[in-house]
Phi, psi and omega in degrees: 000127184257145175227146175275161178300323180293322177295319180293320180297322177297316180298321183270355184057045179244185179238144182267137174233101185130217183274108182288346183262358178296142186249150175226152180229002181205171179247155181209164169285148186297325181282350181239019184296144177230159179305138181091002178246164178237143179220189180214159175233116178233314181279122181304336180298338183258009183301325182303330186282340184292337181277346181231002179295146177266359179300147183282327184226138176232129175272127183228164175290153179302327185271008180291128178241111182291143178263348181219165176298146180236129182279334183284155171283136180257144167242116183266132181220163178300319180222108181296324181296313180293321180296318181290328175299320177296320179294320178297320178297315179297318180298318178299319179295322180291330184265355183288337179086180185287154175273122179221161175249116182291141176285357176261004175272150174257126178232118180302146180294341180264356178286151179242125181251140175281193181278144175052055177264136174252131181226121184279172181299140175067015169285154182233126178242117188280181183297136173061018173290149179235119183247127183285188181283145173060031177275139176250120179241110186279171183304146174066023172278139176249125176237114188283180182299139173063017174288143177239130181232129184281181184292148171061026178266147182240129174241112184281169189306136174084004176292140179237122179241111183287170185308146170070003180280156184233129179236133187279198181278147172057040175262158175229125177242119185273168189307136175083356177296139179239119183245117174097015171295162182299140170294159185272084183234116181216143179254124177298139178253166183295336180268021181066012174268180182230138177255128183289136173268121180302138180253101190251006177276202179214187172241135173242121177248119183279187188292153170061036178259143174240131182243124184285170182297136176061020171278143182237134178234113186280147174291157179285152171296309171227149180079222187221142161280129191241124173246109190281171186305134173082003180292142176236118180247132179283189180285152169057047175255141177251118177246115187276178185297141176065016172288149171232127178245123187286168185305138171061021173278140179242137185226126181277177192296151170067023173282143176238125183242116182284166190302142173066014174281142180242120180252134187284190181280152170057031176274155175232119186238120183281176188295146172065025173283140177245134179247132170290168182275159172061037175241167183237134176245127183292169174294153172062033177265139173243133184233126184287161185302142175064019176285155175243115185259105184266332186231165179298146173246111189254003181228134180296153182154192180249135184229144181219160168096176179223103003288150183292132177227169182304146190308311182299315178297320181297318180294318178296320179295323179295319178299316178298317181296319181297327180263012188299320182298317178295321180298317179298317180297319180296320179296318179297320178295320178296320179297320179296318179295320180294320179292325182291342179262000180285000000 
């Protein structure tokens, strides 16, 4: 499907600089652009490529000032990064294809489907499940009994949603995500064995949440594990029972969150961070990669290390650690001098 630069500019509410009738039919990276494709320039590190890219159209910020001639047609917008994200979303919608219900899917007679729902082959929809309008359920998705899924939500192949869980509107769950598996609850017995604690709660995922591939969110022992509106979770994250993640918090891959921990709004958590259980993280907290959070963080800020401490302290401690070998040698030399004067 082809679009002219002028049509794209209208969609992005931008202005064309160059040939408004030039057409594009695909998207590309700026360093790999080819004729007939469109790309964008947002990061200054890639500015060098705009002068030699073969892409036909480049989306740029309004304040971009070229230092050399550019052969491509430019579309100027307030934020090239945000504009290109909108184009990627539109492109994805155009390439997803029609919504259909496969005759190889199993749908319980008591399940309720909204309008224009797509369900792929070998998907399973359990008893009394409720599926909203314009939902896409890809092949081999499992949706358990009494699950509720809101409008415009996408479940990619292999997603498993256990019984009684609730997923909001405009959510995206990527392949292999498991929602509502049992929380890790066991009571030690006198014979050194363990007795399982029944997990009878559920998971509630609010609107506009994205869950990465192979991420797991455990059901609550009692009540609900809560993923609030706008949360974005990367791949391979473990969210334990009764955890609560606040609105618009983003979490990178391989993070592990122990049971009953509450993470605030607008937090940013880097990869491989580990959280102890039953702690509280304040709003607007940022935590660096591979940190270990043992205790509650009650003040917004940046934290690093294991155990995680405030950014400034962590950096000073790192400098001391980096020089530790020299410090030990200096102490040993001082000890030798002191002994020689005894």
